[in-house]
Structures are given as structure tokens and as C-alpha cells.
N, CA, C and O of each residue as an XYZ file, in Angstrom:
892
protein
N       0.874     -1.160     -0.024
C      -0.008     -0.024     -0.008
C       0.885      1.175     -0.019
O       1.809      1.270      0.789
N       0.626      2.110     -0.931
C       1.357      3.347     -1.035
C       0.925      4.336      0.003
O      -0.270      4.436      0.282
N       1.886      5.115      0.623
C       1.555      6.122      1.645
C       1.895      7.468      1.079
O       1.186      8.422      1.398
N       2.885      7.631      0.289
C       3.261      8.890     -0.286
C       2.249      9.200     -1.434
O       1.721      8.289     -2.071
N       2.005     10.484     -1.668
C       1.153     10.829     -2.822
C       1.744     10.420     -4.098
O       2.959     10.530     -4.264
N       0.944      9.937     -5.052
C       1.437      9.615     -6.373
C       1.426     10.799     -7.242
O       0.399     11.444     -7.452
N       2.635     11.099     -7.774
C       2.809     12.316     -8.714
C       2.741     11.742    -10.131
O       3.501     10.831    -10.461
N       1.900     12.227    -10.917
C       1.765     11.923    -12.310
C       1.318     13.086    -13.114
O       0.945     14.108    -12.538
N       1.330     12.995    -14.442
C       0.958     14.086    -15.204
C      -0.644     14.125    -15.292
O      -1.288     13.086    -15.441
N      -1.190     15.264    -15.200
C      -2.695     15.376    -15.296
C      -3.138     15.099    -16.700
O      -2.369     15.349    -17.628
N      -4.264     14.626    -16.903
C      -4.842     14.442    -18.154
C      -6.224     13.888    -18.087
O      -6.627     13.447    -17.011
N      -6.977     13.874    -19.136
C      -8.328     13.467    -19.196
C      -8.590     12.032    -19.754
O      -8.071     11.663    -20.808
N      -9.367     11.281    -19.054
C      -9.686      9.920    -19.475
C     -10.701     10.027    -20.711
O     -11.467     10.979    -20.860
N     -10.620      9.051    -21.481
C     -11.580      8.913    -22.639
C     -12.976      8.627    -22.137
O     -13.986      9.085    -22.672
N     -12.969      7.793    -21.010
C     -14.226      7.511    -20.417
C     -14.334      8.232    -19.031
O     -13.309      8.514    -18.411
N     -15.556      8.524    -18.558
C     -15.570      9.359    -17.372
C     -15.268      8.478    -16.061
O     -16.102      8.323    -15.168
N     -14.005      7.932    -16.048
C     -13.617      7.131    -14.929
C     -12.149      7.559    -14.599
O     -11.299      7.608    -15.489
N     -11.889      7.852    -13.358
C     -10.488      8.229    -13.034
C      -9.519      7.055    -13.306
O      -9.821      5.906    -12.982
N      -8.341      7.366    -13.910
C      -7.439      6.286    -14.255
C      -6.938      5.512    -13.178
O      -6.565      4.355    -13.367
N      -6.893      6.097    -11.977
C      -6.506      5.374    -10.752
C      -7.436      4.173    -10.492
O      -7.033      3.238     -9.800
N      -8.644      4.176    -11.018
C      -9.517      3.116    -10.758
C      -9.564      1.961    -11.701
O     -10.263      0.980    -11.448
N      -8.863      2.048    -12.747
C      -8.965      1.021    -13.780
C      -8.675     -0.340    -13.261
O      -9.473     -1.254    -13.467
N      -7.539     -0.528    -12.577
C      -7.196     -1.879    -12.072
C      -8.151     -2.345    -10.925
O      -8.489     -3.524    -10.819
N      -8.536     -1.441    -10.138
C      -9.343     -1.785     -8.966
C     -10.717     -2.207     -9.557
O     -11.245     -3.245     -9.158
N     -11.290     -1.450    -10.470
C     -12.572     -1.807    -11.030
C     -12.480     -3.141    -11.821
O     -13.415     -3.942    -11.801
N     -11.306     -3.372    -12.537
C     -11.283     -4.710    -13.224
C     -11.326     -5.908    -12.253
O     -11.959     -6.929    -12.524
N     -10.610     -5.742    -11.081
C     -10.650     -6.773    -10.055
C     -12.098     -6.938     -9.492
O     -12.610     -8.046     -9.334
N     -12.706     -5.789     -9.209
C     -14.026     -5.753     -8.678
C     -14.975     -6.459     -9.470
O     -15.801     -7.154     -8.879
N     -14.992     -6.389    -10.789
C     -15.811     -6.985    -11.733
C     -15.458     -8.532    -12.019
O     -16.310     -9.367    -12.327
N     -14.155     -8.782    -11.881
C     -13.671    -10.215    -12.200
C     -14.203    -11.173    -11.126
O     -14.505    -12.330    -11.417
N     -14.326    -10.645     -9.786
C     -14.743    -11.478     -8.723
C     -16.133    -12.078     -8.881
O     -16.326    -13.280     -8.692
N     -17.168    -11.176     -9.253
C     -18.512    -11.740     -9.390
C     -18.582    -12.625    -10.602
O     -19.423    -13.524    -10.624
N     -17.757    -12.439    -11.618
C     -17.738    -13.307    -12.769
C     -17.313    -14.683    -12.341
O     -17.930    -15.694    -12.675
N     -16.169    -14.685    -11.544
C     -15.752    -16.029    -11.074
C     -16.805    -16.706    -10.131
O     -16.973    -17.925    -10.139
N     -17.470    -15.897     -9.360
C     -18.592    -16.434     -8.522
C     -19.647    -17.063     -9.309
O     -20.144    -18.143     -8.990
N     -20.015    -16.342    -10.415
C     -21.046    -16.750    -11.375
C     -20.683    -18.106    -12.082
O     -21.517    -19.000    -12.225
N     -19.420    -18.196    -12.502
C     -18.914    -19.430    -13.100
C     -19.000    -20.556    -12.286
O     -19.308    -21.658    -12.741
N     -18.697    -20.312    -10.871
C     -18.779    -21.320     -9.852
C     -20.096    -21.681     -9.363
O     -20.260    -22.585     -8.544
N     -21.121    -20.923     -9.897
C     -22.456    -21.215     -9.528
C     -22.910    -20.701     -8.099
O     -23.880    -21.180     -7.512
N     -22.205    -19.790     -7.648
C     -22.488    -19.199     -6.299
C     -23.349    -17.893     -6.499
O     -22.850    -16.775     -6.623
N     -24.675    -18.161     -6.514
C     -25.581    -17.057     -6.849
C     -25.486    -15.883     -5.938
O     -25.397    -14.741     -6.388
N     -25.506    -16.170     -4.550
C     -25.591    -15.036     -3.555
C     -24.374    -14.264     -3.649
O     -24.405    -13.034     -3.691
N     -23.237    -14.974     -3.685
C     -21.910    -14.218     -3.788
C     -21.833    -13.412     -5.093
O     -21.286    -12.310     -5.112
N     -22.373    -13.955     -6.161
C     -22.364    -13.207     -7.372
C     -23.172    -11.845     -7.286
O     -22.742    -10.810     -7.797
N     -24.284    -11.917     -6.652
C     -25.127    -10.762     -6.505
C     -24.488     -9.760     -5.545
O     -24.573     -8.552     -5.768
N     -23.838    -10.258     -4.459
C     -23.021     -9.322     -3.580
C     -21.919     -8.707     -4.288
O     -21.681     -7.505     -4.171
N     -21.176     -9.554     -5.085
C     -20.148     -9.110     -5.776
C     -20.434     -7.930     -6.916
O     -19.684     -6.975     -7.118
N     -21.566     -8.174     -7.551
C     -21.994     -7.194     -8.558
C     -22.370     -5.897     -7.866
O     -22.079     -4.809     -8.363
N     -23.020     -6.020     -6.708
C     -23.377     -4.699     -5.945
C     -22.120     -3.943     -5.557
O     -22.064     -2.723     -5.711
N     -21.104     -4.648     -5.055
C     -19.787     -4.004     -4.660
C     -19.046     -3.546     -5.891
O     -18.384     -2.513     -5.790
N     -19.077     -4.159     -6.986
C     -18.433     -3.684     -8.243
C     -19.068     -2.458     -8.775
O     -18.357     -1.602     -9.302
N     -20.433     -2.294     -8.675
C     -21.127     -1.193     -9.061
C     -20.683      0.036     -8.143
O     -20.427      1.127     -8.653
N     -20.609     -0.170     -6.879
C     -20.289      0.913     -6.015
C     -18.855      1.427     -6.239
O     -18.582      2.627     -6.292
N     -17.916      0.385     -6.373
C     -16.494      0.797     -6.664
C     -16.404      1.593     -8.046
O     -15.699      2.593     -8.177
N     -17.142      1.079     -9.004
C     -17.146      1.924    -10.299
C     -17.612      3.280    -10.221
O     -17.091      4.221    -10.820
N     -18.712      3.357     -9.387
C     -19.318      4.603     -9.153
C     -18.312      5.568     -8.393
O     -18.225      6.755     -8.710
N     -17.571      5.014     -7.395
C     -16.615      5.769     -6.703
C     -15.574      6.583     -7.521
O     -15.210      7.725     -7.239
N     -15.130      5.814     -8.609
C     -14.142      6.316     -9.521
C     -14.669      7.100    -10.666
O     -13.925      7.317    -11.623
N     -15.868      7.536    -10.652
C     -16.487      8.289    -11.781
C     -15.778      9.642    -11.771
O     -15.406     10.177    -10.727
N     -15.609     10.176    -13.008
C     -14.847     11.482    -13.151
C     -15.520     12.305    -14.303
O     -15.002     12.429    -15.412
N     -16.738     12.865    -13.936
C     -17.377     13.572    -14.971
C     -16.809     14.956    -15.375
O     -16.099     15.555    -14.567
N     -17.068     15.452    -16.500
C     -16.556     16.728    -16.974
C     -17.376     17.861    -16.176
O     -18.547     17.733    -15.819
N     -16.630     18.902    -15.971
C     -17.252     20.140    -15.213
C     -17.172     21.294    -16.078
O     -16.376     21.345    -17.016
N     -18.085     22.348    -15.748
C     -18.125     23.603    -16.416
C     -17.563     24.668    -15.350
O     -18.232     25.040    -14.386
N     -16.413     25.067    -15.597
C     -15.656     25.924    -14.658
C     -15.905     27.477    -14.994
O     -15.729     27.908    -16.133
N     -16.320     28.277    -13.945
C     -16.488     29.712    -14.253
C     -15.269     30.194    -14.819
O     -14.206     29.715    -14.424
N     -15.291     31.193    -15.803
C     -14.150     31.850    -16.426
C     -13.732     33.144    -15.684
O     -12.629     33.654    -15.875
N     -14.563     33.609    -14.911
C     -14.158     34.943    -14.115
C     -12.856     34.635    -13.365
O     -12.837     33.696    -12.570
N     -11.839     35.335    -13.570
C     -10.636     35.150    -12.930
C     -10.561     35.441    -11.359
O      -9.657     35.060    -10.615
N     -11.665     36.177    -11.003
C     -11.714     36.409     -9.538
C     -12.491     35.333     -8.750
O     -12.699     35.459     -7.544
N     -12.877     34.359     -9.406
C     -13.643     33.188     -8.700
C     -12.658     32.239     -8.191
O     -11.604     32.048     -8.799
N     -12.960     31.610     -7.061
C     -12.188     30.525     -6.525
C     -13.305     29.456     -6.253
O     -14.276     29.658     -5.524
N     -13.039     28.272     -6.944
C     -13.938     27.171     -7.080
C     -13.583     26.091     -6.053
O     -12.481     25.988     -5.514
N     -14.681     25.267     -5.836
C     -14.408     24.203     -4.795
C     -13.398     23.112     -5.384
O     -13.510     22.704     -6.540
N     -12.516     22.718     -4.607
C     -11.544     21.686     -5.021
C     -12.063     20.225     -4.951
O     -11.452     19.292     -5.472
N     -13.263     20.083     -4.256
C     -13.874     18.868     -4.074
C     -15.419     18.825     -4.095
O     -16.104     19.793     -3.764
N     -15.912     17.672     -4.494
C     -17.386     17.475     -4.253
C     -17.684     17.209     -2.822
O     -16.857     16.609     -2.137
N     -18.797     17.610     -2.335
C     -19.182     17.247     -0.937
C     -19.986     18.236     -0.280
O     -20.830     18.877     -0.907
N     -19.755     18.415      1.059
C     -20.494     19.283      1.876
C     -19.654     20.174      2.682
O     -18.678     19.683      3.250
N     -19.923     21.480      2.808
C     -19.153     22.391      3.592
C     -19.399     22.120      5.107
O     -20.521     22.197      5.608
N     -18.321     21.811      5.772
C     -18.480     21.564      7.199
C     -17.880     22.588      8.153
O     -18.058     22.568      9.371
N     -17.137     23.503      7.478
C     -16.497     24.566      8.300
C     -16.265     25.687      7.433
O     -15.845     25.508      6.290
N     -16.541     26.996      7.959
C     -16.154     28.226      7.276
C     -15.810     29.068      8.461
O     -16.670     29.347      9.297
N     -14.524     29.498      8.559
C     -14.133     30.242      9.747
C     -12.783     31.050      9.410
O     -12.092     30.785      8.426
N     -12.502     32.008     10.283
C     -11.247     32.738     10.125
C     -10.354     32.069     11.270
O     -10.752     31.915     12.424
N      -9.107     31.697     10.802
C      -8.225     30.930     11.707
C      -6.756     31.633     11.661
O      -6.432     32.337     10.705
N      -6.009     31.423     12.617
C      -4.614     31.785     12.550
C      -3.747     30.663     11.884
O      -3.421     29.653     12.507
N      -3.430     30.873     10.720
C      -2.751     29.800      9.820
C      -1.221     30.061      9.861
O      -0.684     30.896      9.134
N      -0.547     29.280     10.772
C       0.877     29.473     10.885
C       1.631     28.351      9.949
O       2.861     28.295      9.929
N       0.908     27.568      9.269
C       1.536     26.534      8.482
C       1.700     26.930      6.921
O       2.719     26.648      6.291
N       0.698     27.549      6.414
C       0.746     27.789      4.964
C       0.838     29.337      4.613
O       1.838     29.782      4.049
N      -0.159     30.082      4.938
C      -0.171     31.462      4.473
C       0.438     32.453      5.584
O       0.584     33.659      5.385
N       0.769     31.803      6.760
C       1.570     32.540      7.767
C       0.805     33.799      8.160
O       1.333     34.897      7.980
N      -0.417     33.691      8.691
C      -1.247     34.751      9.144
C      -2.683     34.375      9.248
O      -3.079     33.214      9.148
N      -3.492     35.471      9.466
C      -4.920     35.242      9.560
C      -5.415     34.780      8.283
O      -4.923     35.263      7.264
N      -6.304     33.928      8.209
C      -6.832     33.357      6.890
C      -8.271     32.864      6.960
O      -8.696     32.495      8.055
N      -8.993     32.828      5.975
C     -10.253     32.143      5.886
C      -9.926     30.645      5.633
O      -9.068     30.315      4.814
N     -10.615     29.783      6.337
C     -10.627     28.359      6.196
C     -11.980     27.796      5.833
O     -12.953     27.955      6.569
N     -12.036     27.087      4.603
C     -13.239     26.371      4.176
C     -12.871     24.906      4.126
O     -11.909     24.525      3.460
N     -13.694     24.013      4.885
C     -13.526     22.567      4.930
C     -14.712     21.847      4.115
O     -15.893     22.120      4.330
N     -14.305     20.930      3.188
C     -15.385     20.255      2.553
C     -15.189     18.792      2.801
O     -14.093     18.261      2.620
N     -16.303     18.098      3.239
C     -16.230     16.767      3.747
C     -16.697     15.942      2.422
O     -17.689     16.341      1.813
N     -16.069     14.927      2.027
C     -16.378     14.022      0.916
C     -16.743     12.692      1.423
O     -15.959     11.966      2.033
N     -18.031     12.384      1.133
C     -18.495     11.044      1.667
C     -18.101     10.064      0.568
O     -17.727     10.477     -0.530
N     -18.186      8.731      0.868
C     -17.860      7.712     -0.097
C     -18.833      7.770     -1.424
O     -18.514      7.154     -2.441
N     -19.914      8.470     -1.357
C     -20.776      8.530     -2.461
C     -20.476      9.729     -3.407
O     -21.043      9.804     -4.497
N     -19.600     10.649     -2.995
C     -19.187     11.720     -3.825
C     -18.114     11.376     -4.844
O     -17.364     10.410     -4.706
N     -18.079     12.212     -5.875
C     -17.026     12.209     -6.857
C     -15.685     12.556     -6.003
O     -15.627     13.518     -5.238
N     -14.694     11.717     -6.215
C     -13.460     12.001     -5.362
C     -12.287     12.605     -6.138
O     -11.208     12.776     -5.570
N     -12.457     12.911     -7.336
C     -11.406     13.673     -8.145
C     -11.444     15.036     -7.671
O     -12.503     15.658     -7.579
N     -10.238     15.549     -7.347
C      -9.986     16.928     -6.916
C      -9.660     17.764     -8.049
O      -9.131     17.320     -9.068
N     -10.006     19.094     -7.853
C      -9.726     20.064     -8.989
C      -9.083     21.358     -8.415
O      -9.323     21.698     -7.257
N      -8.313     22.038     -9.182
C      -7.597     23.214     -8.674
C      -8.620     24.343     -8.424
O      -9.501     24.546     -9.259
N      -8.531     25.078     -7.307
C      -9.484     26.028     -6.957
C      -9.177     27.342     -7.717
O     -10.072     28.180     -7.823
N      -8.007     27.549     -8.224
C      -7.605     28.650     -8.901
C      -6.561     28.434     -9.925
O      -5.837     27.446     -9.805
N      -6.407     29.212    -10.880
C      -5.276     29.153    -11.843
C      -4.034     29.705    -11.250
O      -4.088     30.662    -10.477
N      -2.848     29.105    -11.604
C      -1.598     29.663    -11.054
C      -0.494     28.601    -11.075
O      -0.588     27.537    -11.687
N       0.600     29.003    -10.322
C       1.744     28.162    -10.253
C       1.819     27.530     -8.869
O       1.516     28.184     -7.871
N       2.213     26.284     -8.803
C       2.438     25.677     -7.498
C       3.721     26.039     -6.930
O       4.753     25.834     -7.568
N       3.733     26.589     -5.722
C       4.973     26.978     -5.049
C       5.586     25.812     -4.183
O       6.795     25.684     -3.991
N       4.621     24.985     -3.689
C       5.060     23.924     -2.875
C       4.010     22.836     -2.746
O       2.813     23.105     -2.636
N       4.496     21.585     -2.763
C       3.579     20.386     -2.414
C       4.208     19.787     -1.129
O       5.345     19.314     -1.136
N       3.455     19.824     -0.075
C       4.016     19.351      1.176
C       3.124     18.141      1.701
O       1.941     18.279      2.011
N       3.799     16.983      1.762
C       3.098     15.751      2.124
C       3.488     15.423      3.674
O       4.650     15.547      4.060
N       2.514     15.030      4.469
C       2.815     14.682      5.823
C       2.028     13.456      6.191
O       0.801     13.467      6.100
N       2.653     12.457      6.580
C       2.096     11.216      7.026
C       1.333     11.525      8.344
O       1.646     12.520      8.998
N       0.329     10.683      8.750
C      -0.345     10.989      9.961
C      -1.379      9.940     10.308
O      -1.305      8.778      9.907
N      -2.366     10.422     11.090
C      -3.352      9.252     11.572
C      -4.588      9.325     10.652
O      -4.577      9.927      9.578
N      -5.587      8.710     11.120
C      -6.796      8.470     10.303
C      -8.034      8.711     11.052
O      -8.887      7.824     11.104
N      -8.208      9.890     11.662
C      -9.388     10.299     12.306
C     -10.505     10.450     11.276
O     -10.233     10.597     10.085
N     -11.741     10.417     11.720
C     -12.814     10.705     10.896
C     -12.612     12.009     10.239
O     -12.162     12.934     10.916
N     -12.925     12.200      8.863
C     -12.465     13.369      8.202
C     -13.292     14.625      8.598
O     -12.850     15.754      8.384
N     -14.512     14.405      9.184
C     -15.304     15.655      9.611
C     -14.854     16.161     11.009
O     -15.348     17.183     11.484
N     -13.939     15.458     11.641
C     -13.463     15.953     12.991
C     -12.499     17.161     12.771
O     -11.810     17.228     11.754
N     -12.467     18.101     13.732
C     -11.594     19.206     13.520
C     -10.131     18.823     13.595
O      -9.280     19.435     12.950
N      -9.842     17.783     14.404
C      -8.453     17.382     14.579
C      -7.862     16.740     13.379
O      -6.643     16.603     13.277
N      -8.780     16.303     12.374
C      -8.299     15.801     11.171
C      -7.439     16.717     10.277
O      -6.608     16.291      9.475
N      -7.724     18.033     10.495
C      -7.052     19.092      9.672
C      -5.528     19.121     10.099
O      -4.662     19.466      9.295
N      -5.239     18.749     11.379
C      -3.856     18.815     11.927
C      -3.258     17.410     11.940
O      -2.058     17.280     11.700
N      -3.962     16.440     12.186
C      -3.394     15.131     12.639
C      -3.417     14.078     11.580
O      -2.609     13.153     11.659
N      -4.301     14.141     10.564
C      -4.525     13.147      9.609
C      -3.482     13.175      8.544
O      -2.939     14.245      8.269
N      -3.144     12.003      7.888
C      -2.354     12.086      6.605
C      -2.929     13.116      5.600
O      -4.115     13.146      5.274
N      -1.942     13.984      5.127
C      -2.443     15.020      4.285
C      -1.373     15.480      3.276
O      -0.179     15.213      3.417
N      -1.885     16.201      2.233
C      -0.975     16.736      1.174
C      -1.403     18.135      0.875
O      -2.513     18.335      0.382
N      -0.607     19.083      1.138
C      -0.989     20.452      1.023
C      -0.262     21.106     -0.311
O       0.925     20.941     -0.589
N      -1.104     21.794     -0.995
C      -0.592     22.506     -2.295
C      -0.706     23.920     -2.163
O      -1.815     24.455     -2.141
N       0.437     24.618     -2.065
C       0.479     26.051     -1.955
C       0.623     26.614     -3.387
O       1.531     26.237     -4.129
N      -0.313     27.539     -3.755
C      -0.348     28.112     -5.102
C      -0.289     29.669     -5.058
O      -0.619     30.314     -4.063
N       0.161     30.220     -6.228
C       0.168     31.599     -6.375
C      -0.375     31.917     -7.851
O       0.090     31.368     -8.850
N      -1.378     32.836     -7.880
C      -1.812     33.203     -9.258
C      -1.077     34.315     -9.938
O      -0.145     34.863     -9.349
N      -1.426     34.673    -11.107
C      -0.714     35.634    -11.884
C      -0.636     37.000    -11.187
O       0.249     37.794    -11.507
N      -1.510     37.281    -10.277
C      -1.586     38.550     -9.559
C      -0.847     38.503     -8.270
O      -0.894     39.443     -7.477
N      -0.143     37.383     -8.044
C       0.642     37.276     -6.810
C      -0.152     36.840     -5.633
O       0.396     36.851     -4.531
N      -1.404     36.453     -5.755
C      -2.298     36.115     -4.643
C      -2.045     34.646     -4.322
O      -1.956     33.830     -5.239
N      -1.926     34.283     -3.033
C      -1.630     32.960     -2.682
C      -2.849     32.255     -1.968
O      -3.603     32.934     -1.272
N      -3.036     30.999     -2.121
C      -3.888     30.168     -1.398
C      -3.336     28.773     -1.314
O      -2.414     28.388     -2.033
N      -3.946     28.014     -0.393
C      -3.401     26.741     -0.134
C      -4.591     25.733      0.004
O      -5.557     26.051      0.699
N      -4.549     24.605     -0.597
C      -5.666     23.610     -0.434
C      -5.037     22.276      0.034
O      -3.984     21.919     -0.493
N      -5.587     21.560      0.941
C      -5.034     20.390      1.509
C      -5.875     19.151      1.470
O      -6.954     19.086      2.060
N      -5.355     18.138      0.746
C      -6.025     16.910      0.647
C      -5.769     16.183      1.911
O      -4.613     16.077      2.320
N      -6.811     15.653      2.586
C      -6.812     15.075      3.937
C      -7.467     13.613      3.819
O      -8.623     13.450      3.427
N      -6.652     12.616      4.179
C      -7.181     11.301      4.271
C      -8.077     11.211      5.375
O      -7.866     11.860      6.399
N      -9.154     10.386      5.238
C     -10.164     10.220      6.299
C      -9.995      8.878      7.029
O      -8.947      8.239      6.938
N     -10.995      8.484      7.719
C     -11.055      7.190      8.369
C     -10.881      5.959      7.536
O     -10.280      4.963      7.939
N     -11.419      6.070      6.384
C     -11.466      4.959      5.439
C     -10.287      5.132      4.407
O      -9.615      4.161      4.059
N     -10.073      6.334      3.956
C      -9.106      6.652      2.857
C      -7.748      6.220      3.407
O      -7.442      6.407      4.585
N      -6.982      5.662      2.559
C      -5.626      5.332      2.858
C      -4.637      5.650      1.742
O      -3.497      5.187      1.761
N      -5.075      6.432      0.784
C      -4.169      6.886     -0.276
C      -4.544      8.204     -0.893
O      -5.672      8.392     -1.349
N      -3.665      9.054     -0.908
C      -3.763     10.405     -1.527
C      -3.080     10.448     -2.858
O      -1.922     10.043     -2.957
N      -3.705     10.895     -3.838
C      -3.115     10.912     -5.254
C      -2.969     12.453     -5.639
O      -3.965     13.177     -5.649
N      -1.792     12.898     -5.933
C      -1.578     14.264     -6.387
C      -0.813     14.295     -7.734
O       0.205     13.620     -7.888
N      -1.297     15.054     -8.665
C      -0.671     15.113     -9.941
C       0.382     16.277    -10.004
O       1.149     16.380    -10.962
N       0.386     17.106     -8.996
C       1.061     18.333     -9.099
C       2.434     18.251     -8.423
O       2.638     17.370     -7.588
N       3.364     19.121     -8.745
C       4.743     19.311     -8.190
C       5.042     20.700     -8.188
O       4.318     21.526     -8.743
N       6.178     21.006     -7.529
C       6.673     22.427     -7.469
C       6.900     22.891     -8.849
O       7.575     22.235     -9.642
N       6.285     24.135     -9.177
C       6.469     24.888    -10.388
C       5.416     24.355    -11.512
O       5.407     24.800    -12.660
N       4.565     23.386    -11.058
C       3.464     23.002    -11.941
C       2.537     24.185    -12.277
O       2.169     24.935    -11.372
N       2.161     24.367    -13.508
C       1.126     25.340    -13.882
C      -0.141     24.635    -14.080
O      -0.178     23.601    -14.746
N      -1.323     25.212    -13.462
C      -2.507     24.565    -13.636
C      -3.601     25.571    -13.707
O      -3.509     26.634    -13.093
N      -4.619     25.273    -14.427
C      -5.836     26.161    -14.584
C      -6.898     25.904    -13.615
O      -7.018     24.800    -13.083
N      -7.671     26.887    -13.371
C      -8.843     26.727    -12.466
C      -9.785     25.655    -12.873
O     -10.216     25.648    -14.026
N     -10.141     24.739    -12.005
C     -10.969     23.659    -12.368
C     -10.384     22.439    -13.017
O     -11.076     21.484    -13.371
N      -9.018     22.511    -13.167
C      -8.412     21.262    -13.779
C      -8.110     20.185    -12.723
O      -7.844     20.435    -11.547
N      -8.178     18.993    -13.256
C      -7.916     17.846    -12.270
C      -6.599     17.978    -11.702
O      -5.654     18.375    -12.384
N      -6.483     17.646    -10.421
C      -5.095     17.686     -9.816
C      -4.894     16.569     -8.789
O      -3.933     16.599     -8.021
N      -5.767     15.619     -8.775
C      -5.558     14.378     -7.916
C      -6.906     13.893     -7.397
O      -7.989     14.303     -7.814
N      -6.732     12.980     -6.448
C      -7.972     12.439     -5.803
C      -7.556     11.835     -4.405
O      -6.373     11.769     -4.072
N      -8.551     11.414     -3.635
C      -8.384     10.808     -2.367
C      -9.267      9.639     -2.307
O     -10.440      9.763     -2.659
N      -8.803      8.491     -1.886
C      -9.591      7.269     -1.915
C     -10.610      7.174     -0.803
O     -10.243      7.340      0.361
N     -11.864      6.918     -1.099
C     -12.877      6.427     -0.251
C     -13.260      7.250      0.963
O     -13.141      6.760      2.086
N     -13.694      8.427      0.790
C     -14.155      9.241      1.893
C     -13.054     10.056      2.415
O     -11.996      9.497      2.701
N     -13.203     11.399      2.579
C     -12.032     12.122      2.892
C     -12.562     13.650      3.065
O     -13.745     13.943      3.241
N     -11.513     14.547      2.986
C     -11.811     15.943      3.231
C     -10.722     16.814      2.549
O      -9.549     16.446      2.484
N     -11.185     18.013      2.034
C     -10.250     19.023      1.537
C     -10.460     20.267      2.317
O     -11.606     20.686      2.480
N      -9.428     20.892      2.814
C      -9.485     22.223      3.432
C      -8.793     23.178      2.481
O      -7.833     22.827      1.795
N      -9.344     24.474      2.462
C      -8.673     25.465      1.695
C      -8.576     26.747      2.506
O      -9.516     27.253      3.119
N      -7.285     27.234      2.441
C      -6.926     28.484      3.212
C      -6.770     29.639      2.215
O      -6.055     29.524      1.219
N      -7.462     30.769      2.508
C      -7.440     31.910      1.670
C      -7.010     33.146      2.479
O      -7.315     33.183      3.671
N      -6.322     34.162      1.922
C      -6.151     35.377      2.667
C      -7.364     36.178      2.858
O      -8.334     36.000      2.121
N      -7.374     37.024      3.773
C      -8.521     37.777      4.226
C      -8.956     38.766      3.148
O     -10.047     39.317      3.293
N      -8.204     39.044      2.079
C      -8.681     39.846      1.019
C      -9.578     39.091     -0.062
O      -9.960     39.627     -1.102
N      -9.844     37.874      0.285
C     -10.876     37.100     -0.441
C     -12.215     37.093      0.358
O     -12.197     37.225      1.582
N     -13.272     36.952     -0.275
C     -14.549     36.930      0.291
C     -15.181     35.629      0.135
O     -15.436     35.268     -1.014
N     -15.497     34.804      1.194
C     -16.121     33.602      1.111
C     -17.583     33.707      0.572
O     -18.244     34.715      0.816
N     -18.108     32.640     -0.184
C     -19.423     32.599     -0.702
C     -20.225     31.408     -0.324
O     -21.292     31.156     -0.883
N     -19.730     30.683      0.606
C     -20.576     29.458      1.016
C     -20.673     29.438      2.501
O     -19.912     30.141      3.166
N     -21.560     28.675      3.058
C     -21.842     28.487      4.449
C     -21.784     27.065      4.786
O     -21.746     26.228      3.885
N     -21.775     26.708      6.112
C     -21.795     25.345      6.540
C     -23.059     24.727      6.041
O     -24.128     25.335      6.104
N     -22.948     23.533      5.549
C     -24.111     22.711      5.066
C     -24.300     22.881      3.549
O     -25.101     22.132      2.990
N     -23.633     23.803      2.837
C     -23.834     23.968      1.355
C     -23.144     22.791      0.771
O     -22.112     22.322      1.250
N     -23.759     22.322     -0.301
C     -23.117     21.305     -1.143
C     -22.236     21.924     -2.174
O     -22.503     23.032     -2.639
N     -21.178     21.228     -2.547
C     -20.162     21.757     -3.557
C     -19.937     20.727     -4.697
O     -20.068     19.511     -4.560
N     -19.603     21.329     -5.774
C     -19.268     20.488     -6.986
C     -17.934     20.938     -7.303
O     -17.744     22.140     -7.486
N     -16.908     20.033     -7.395
C     -15.476     20.436     -7.716
C     -15.491     21.047     -9.090
O     -16.071     20.557    -10.059
N     -14.731     22.272     -9.081
C     -14.488     22.922    -10.372
C     -15.593     23.767    -10.872
O     -15.415     24.479    -11.860
N     -16.849     23.727    -10.181
C     -17.961     24.536    -10.516
C     -18.408     25.435     -9.563
O     -18.618     26.605     -9.883
N     -18.600     24.994     -8.304
C     -19.171     25.791     -7.228
C     -18.213     26.860     -6.746
O     -17.114     26.527     -6.302
N     -18.583     28.145     -6.815
C     -17.752     29.217     -6.365
C     -17.858     29.286     -4.901
O     -18.924     29.541     -4.341
N     -16.704     29.049     -4.248
C     -16.677     29.135     -2.758
C     -16.114     30.421     -2.209
O     -16.232     30.719     -1.020
N     -15.496     31.184     -3.103
C     -14.873     32.562     -2.729
C     -14.561     33.342     -3.938
O     -14.483     32.829     -5.054
N     -14.377     34.647     -3.683
C     -13.994     35.579     -4.789
C     -12.883     36.452     -4.153
O     -12.869     36.811     -2.976
N     -11.919     36.753     -5.132
C     -10.973     37.839     -4.833
C     -11.572     39.157     -4.876
O     -12.355     39.412     -5.790
N     -11.282     40.071     -3.948
C     -11.833     41.372     -3.875
C     -10.947     42.437     -4.612
O     -11.294     43.618     -4.637
């Protein structure tokens, strides 16, 4: 089992399935086929149900990203569980807006860049596996932080955080990567969380309980 983030070149699949899922999906469908050939009806039905779930987990639909350069979009599908001002001494080194998005196993788990710009740093930290909606997950769980700067010199950081079930973080980015708003930048396996830190000269546009769609939902704007 890999623990460090997997760095690869971003790209689009010909089918709406994240490439990280190809092998897992193949195995998931092979098992019920073997059960069916063996004549094990109940196991076949259970296996088909599990294979459908796993296939659904790795779905990777296209998204329509806003073109307004002042918009900051959600890096993940899910539900907003925190919107607050915090003292951020890890990434932006000062007072910052923090928005946390919880991703359930039923959400699309492909992450997308919240803004266009250049990657200044990709910082991976191994850690524990608390439930992703717990506050201590932001500090203690395995995580991968991406610090970015846009063409206007504005910085933000978004953090991929592994949850209680998730055991692998995938990141396509590295230092000096250039990426556009809403482009695919990685994924987290099976339930997780993404935190985003913004300077106070950004205005947040979401509240706790709001649903988000990665690459589409505007969560903040530069002022």
C-alpha cells in the first residue's frame, strides 16, 4: 500500500472514470464473474453490488468551470463543514479564511484546482486516520498540502486530507506546476476531506451545510 502521494501528469480519460480506478474496477468485476462461473448465486449478487459501488466511486465527470478570474472554485465535491477565520501558521503565515469540504464515499473524489496559477510547494505529511469531519483531522491526519500563487501574486493553499477509510492520497502536481482553475489535480480514496486556506482579501461565498461540486461551485472571490 502506497503512503506517499502519487505524482503523475494530469490528463483526461476517454471515459468518465479516473485512471487510478482502472485496475481496482477490473478486479471488482472479475470476482462476481468467477462467482457466477462457480455457480455461487448469492456471492455473485453481492459481488455485482460491490463492483457497481466501486465503479461509481471512481467516476470522473466533466465540469463547467467559471471563467471569471476572480472566482475561487471548490476543489472537491461534498458538503461544507467549516467556514471560519483562523490563525494559519503553516501555509499562509497569518490570519486566513478556512473552508472545509467533507467528501462522503458517495461523492466524486477527483480533486480540482480552486484557482489558476503556479504551484509553489507540495507538502506531504504522514499522519493518523481520524474521521474526516473531525476538527483534529486538519492537523493530525495524513495530508497533502498544495500552496499556489496566481498571476496577480495572490496565494492560497488547499489540503487533501485522508479520512477514516481513505488510505491513499493521489496528487498530480509538483513544485512549479502550472494549472488552470478547475483542472484535475488528484484524488483521495474512499471518503475524505479537503481544506482550503485563503487570505482575508478574499470573500467567502459558502456557508456550513452547502453542497459543492468540484471545479464548478464558487466558494470565494478575490476582492
